[in-house]
C-alpha distance (Angstrom), angle and dihedral (degrees) to the residues before:
residue distance angle dihedral
X1 . . .
X2 3.80 . .
X3 3.79 127.7 .
X4 3.78 92.9 -96.4
X5 3.81 94.4 52.7
X6 3.77 115.5 121.6
X7 3.79 113.8 -136.4
X8 3.77 113.9 -164.8
X9 3.79 99.9 149.6
X10 3.77 124.5 62.1
X11 3.80 101.0 -114.5
X12 3.79 91.7 -153.8
X13 3.78 95.4 55.5
X14 3.80 114.1 90.8
X15 3.77 117.2 -135.6
X16 3.76 135.1 172.3
X17 3.78 119.0 -116.2
X18 3.81 89.0 -107.8
X19 3.81 91.4 54.1
X20 3.78 91.0 47.4
X21 3.81 91.0 51.7
X22 3.82 90.3 50.3
X23 3.80 91.2 53.2
X24 3.81 90.7 46.7
X25 3.81 88.1 54.4
X26 3.82 89.3 55.1
X27 3.80 90.5 48.8
X28 3.80 89.9 47.8
X29 3.81 91.1 55.7
X30 3.80 87.7 62.3
X31 3.81 100.9 35.7
X32 3.80 100.2 39.3
X33 3.77 113.9 -72.2
X34 3.79 144.6 -39.2
X35 3.77 115.5 -160.7
X36 3.80 140.2 161.1
X37 3.78 116.7 -103.3
X38 3.78 98.6 -157.7
X39 3.82 118.2 -48.6
X40 3.82 97.2 -59.2
X41 3.81 104.7 44.8
X42 3.79 141.2 46.5
X43 3.79 135.2 -164.4
X44 3.81 125.9 -144.2
X45 3.79 120.3 -169.7
X46 3.79 125.7 -172.1
X47 3.82 112.4 -169.1
X48 3.80 110.1 -152.7
X49 3.81 117.8 119.4
X50 3.79 146.4 -2.0
X51 3.80 94.6 -89.6
X52 3.81 112.8 81.1
X53 3.79 125.8 -161.3
X54 3.80 111.3 -163.0
X55 3.80 108.7 -164.1
X56 3.78 129.2 -176.3
X57 3.79 112.0 -150.3
X58 3.79 142.3 158.8
X59 3.77 128.6 -116.4
X60 3.80 91.4 -126.8
X61 3.80 91.3 48.2
X62 3.80 94.3 52.2
X63 3.79 94.4 43.9
X64 3.79 93.3 44.6
X65 3.81 95.6 49.6
X66 3.81 93.4 81.5
X67 3.78 125.7 -145.1
X68 3.76 114.3 71.0
X69 3.84 95.7 -9.2
X70 3.79 89.6 -131.1
X71 3.81 122.2 140.3
X72 3.78 115.0 -85.6
X73 3.80 91.3 -123.5
X74 3.80 90.6 58.2
X75 3.81 92.0 44.5
X76 3.79 89.9 55.1
X77 3.80 99.1 39.9
X78 3.82 106.4 38.7
X79 3.83 99.3 62.5
X80 3.80 88.6 51.9
X81 3.79 95.6 48.7
X82 3.81 93.4 -110.6
X83 3.77 126.7 137.6
X84 3.78 120.1 -117.1
X85 3.78 136.3 -161.1
X86 3.80 117.1 -167.4
X87 3.79 122.8 -167.8
X88 3.78 105.9 -158.8
X89 3.81 122.9 -158.8
X90 3.82 113.1 -155.2
X91 3.82 90.0 -161.5
X92 3.82 138.3 15.2
X93 3.79 92.8 -73.7
X94 3.80 100.5 139.2
X95 3.83 80.9 -135.7
X96 3.81 88.0 -84.5
X97 3.78 94.5 148.4
X98 3.83 130.8 121.3
X99 3.81 88.0 -135.4
X100 3.81 89.4 61.5
X101 3.82 90.9 47.0
X102 3.79 88.4 52.0
X103 3.78 91.8 49.6
X104 3.79 92.0 56.0
X105 3.80 91.4 42.5
X106 3.80 87.6 59.4
X107 3.80 92.0 49.7
X108 3.80 89.5 51.7
X109 3.81 93.3 47.0
X110 3.82 91.0 48.5
X111 3.85 91.8 46.6
X112 3.80 85.7 -126.8
X113 3.80 96.5 159.0
X114 3.80 92.4 49.4
X115 3.80 89.1 70.4
X116 3.82 90.3 71.8
X117 3.78 130.7 75.4
X118 3.80 93.7 -147.1
X119 3.81 130.0 17.1
X120 3.82 125.5 -168.0
X121 3.80 124.7 -169.6
X122 3.81 113.3 -156.5
X123 3.78 137.2 179.9
X124 3.81 144.2 132.8
X125 3.80 128.6 -131.2
X126 3.80 108.4 -30.0
X127 3.80 88.0 6.8
X128 3.80 90.6 48.0
X129 3.78 88.0 57.3
X130 3.81 89.1 52.8
X131 3.82 93.1 46.8
X132 3.79 90.2 56.2
X133 3.80 94.9 40.2
X134 3.81 97.7 50.2
X135 3.82 95.3 39.1
X136 3.81 85.5 90.0
X137 3.82 84.4 80.2
X138 3.82 90.6 70.0
X139 3.83 112.8 41.4
X140 3.78 112.1 -155.0
X141 3.81 94.2 27.7
X142 3.80 126.8 133.2
X143 3.81 119.8 -113.7
X144 3.79 123.2 -155.7
X145 3.80 111.0 -176.6
X146 3.80 126.2 172.7
X147 3.83 115.2 -150.5
X148 3.81 92.5 -27.7
X149 3.77 125.3 -176.6
X150 3.81 113.8 -123.5
X151 3.79 90.8 -152.3
X152 3.80 139.4 -36.5
X153 3.79 93.6 -143.3
X154 3.80 103.2 137.6
X155 3.80 91.8 -137.6
X156 3.80 90.1 61.9
X157 3.80 104.3 24.4
X158 3.79 106.7 29.6
X159 3.83 87.2 135.7
X160 3.83 92.1 68.3
X161 3.80 106.5 83.9
X162 3.81 97.6 162.7
X163 3.79 98.6 97.3
X164 3.79 105.7 41.5
X165 3.80 96.4 165.1
X166 3.79 91.9 48.6
X167 3.80 90.6 54.0
X168 3.79 86.4 73.1
X169 3.80 91.2 62.5
X170 3.78 121.7 97.9
X171 3.80 110.1 -104.1
X172 3.82 94.1 162.7
X173 3.80 100.6 72.7
X174 3.82 129.4 69.4
X175 3.81 119.2 -20.9
X176 3.80 86.6 6.0
X177 3.80 114.0 132.6
X178 3.80 105.9 50.1
X179 3.84 98.9 -158.0
X180 3.80 90.6 57.4
X181 3.81 92.9 44.1
X182 3.82 94.1 56.8
X183 3.79 96.1 49.3
X184 3.83 89.5 102.6
X185 3.81 93.5 55.3
X186 3.79 117.1 106.9
X187 3.81 92.4 -137.1
X188 3.79 133.2 8.4
X189 3.81 118.6 -166.5
X190 3.81 118.0 -166.9
X191 3.80 119.2 -168.6
X192 3.81 115.2 -168.1
X193 3.77 143.9 136.2
X194 3.84 110.6 -103.2
X195 3.79 88.5 -156.3
X196 3.81 88.2 66.1
X197 3.77 94.4 78.3
X198 3.79 98.0 -163.9
X199 3.80 91.6 51.5
X200 3.80 89.5 47.7
X201 3.81 92.1 53.1
X202 3.80 91.4 51.0
X203 3.81 89.6 49.5
X204 3.81 90.7 50.3
X205 3.81 88.6 62.0
X206 3.82 90.0 65.2
X207 3.79 106.6 82.4
X208 3.77 139.9 166.8
X209 3.81 140.8 78.9
X210 3.80 90.4 -80.0
X211 3.85 91.7 61.7
X212 3.81 119.2 90.5
X213 3.80 113.5 -170.5
X214 3.78 112.6 -153.9
X215 3.80 104.1 -163.7
X216 3.78 104.7 -162.3
X217 3.80 106.4 -173.8
X218 3.80 115.3 -144.4
X219 3.80 93.7 8.6
X220 3.80 85.6 124.0
X221 3.77 134.8 -148.0
X222 3.79 95.2 -48.5
X223 3.82 108.4 50.2
X224 3.80 93.0 170.3
X225 3.80 92.6 58.7
X226 3.79 92.5 45.0
X227 3.81 94.2 47.5
X228 3.81 89.6 49.2
X229 3.81 90.7 47.9
X230 3.82 92.0 57.0
X231 3.84 91.8 41.6
X232 3.81 93.7 -112.9
X233 3.82 102.2 113.2
X234 3.80 96.4 78.8
X235 3.84 95.6 45.6
X236 3.81 88.5 47.5
X237 3.81 92.1 53.5
X238 3.81 90.1 43.4
X239 3.81 89.6 55.6
X240 3.80 91.8 48.7
X241 3.80 91.6 50.2
X242 3.82 93.9 47.1
X243 3.82 90.4 47.7
X244 3.81 91.6 -120.1
X245 3.79 99.2 112.1
X246 3.79 118.1 120.6
X247 3.80 136.6 145.2
X248 3.79 93.9 -90.6
X249 3.79 92.7 52.6
X250 3.79 91.5 48.0
X251 3.80 91.6 53.8
X252 3.79 89.5 49.4
X253 3.80 88.8 54.2
X254 3.80 93.7 44.0
X255 3.81 92.2 55.7
X256 3.82 84.9 80.0
X257 3.80 87.0 80.4
X258 3.79 88.4 77.2
X259 3.80 89.0 73.4
X260 3.81 96.1 42.8
X261 3.80 113.9 106.9
X262 3.80 90.7 -162.1
X263 3.81 92.9 53.5
X264 3.79 93.4 44.8
X265 3.79 91.3 48.0
X266 3.80 90.9 54.3
X267 3.80 90.3 45.6
X268 3.82 90.0 52.1
X269 3.79 89.6 51.3
X270 3.81 90.9 53.8
X271 3.82 94.4 45.7
X272 3.79 93.7 48.8
X273 3.79 89.0 66.5
X274 3.81 93.1 51.7
X275 3.78 135.8 62.6
X276 3.83 95.6 -108.5
X277 3.83 102.5 118.4
X278 3.81 96.6 162.1
X279 3.81 94.0 51.0
X280 3.80 90.5 43.4
X281 3.80 91.0 53.4
X282 3.82 92.0 49.1
X283 3.82 92.1 49.2
X284 3.80 92.7 47.3
X285 3.80 92.7 50.1
X286 3.81 91.3 49.6
X287 3.82 91.5 47.0
X288 3.81 92.7 49.2
X289 3.79 90.4 50.8
X290 3.80 87.8 59.1
X291 3.79 104.5 35.0
X292 3.79 133.8 39.3
X293 3.80 100.1 -145.3
X294 3.83 126.3 147.3
X295 3.80 95.1 -141.0
X296 3.80 91.7 51.6
X297 3.81 90.1 48.2
X298 3.79 90.9 50.1
X299 3.80 92.0 48.0
X300 3.82 91.2 49.1
X301 3.81 92.4 49.7
X302 3.79 90.0 50.9
X303 3.82 93.2 47.6
X304 3.82 92.0 47.9
X305 3.80 91.3 48.6
X306 3.79 91.3 51.1
X307 3.81 91.2 46.9
X308 3.83 90.7 52.6
X309 3.77 91.4 47.1
X310 3.80 91.9 49.9
X311 3.81 91.5 46.8
X312 3.80 90.1 55.1
X313 3.78 95.5 45.7
X314 3.83 115.5 109.6
X315 3.78 116.0 -105.1
X316 3.80 123.2 -112.7
X317 3.79 116.1 -72.4
X318 3.79 116.4 -107.4
């Protein structure tokens, strides 16, 4: 947790999901509202300022994050005096639920989003899909989606076999195809690892001058976790909410990976399976500067020995 985290729950006190939802309802009565959206989703609104962060999150993700067990959107927005609206999925629903469609229909009918000067839709993975898909509710908004799926409709994405249960859901009805739904956004930022081929294919389905593709090599399958690990997630969301995010600023943020032992360890693992001795040696030296680990030391000694041996080898005969 960072200094601006808001801790309302006692992290050490065990509660059932039902008890947690009851407490969130009490908090919602003070902050704005907390209400069920059908049996599998909830909505939490905190009314504070004219910037609105709309986050799509999961019940397990919020409860498993530790600290105050408050939604990430609220944790980011509240210390800065911004409003937040969190759509919470109790299961892996991809938010494909008529109750969720109805919720956003009501926001559109009530011109809810027009009350704010700047609106940001955010999510990662399944929630990134939802952020893009439901951004159609707020034309002119900003979308920040981490490794989102464009759709899991088998006619369009039969190559994605990761989410077999979700493939049974209806992605052809309202709010279905995310790239089409975010065409009215002013800016769409996609963060993904181009090495993860399935994520890259989904990202390729988002097109247009309003789409900025932030190809973060070696960020892995869970960009949200990696960005949080290197303390970049909050600054990234801050930039999106202050309308200062662009590709250059993202790359400045992402340079923090160079001091992340976890990132460097994963990079070393990738390089060890390839014939890239110079890059492997650089990564191992950087990792050993950060972490005192016997396996990393052993790998570095081996790489340095091989580099010395190759440097002393005679060149090819003319």
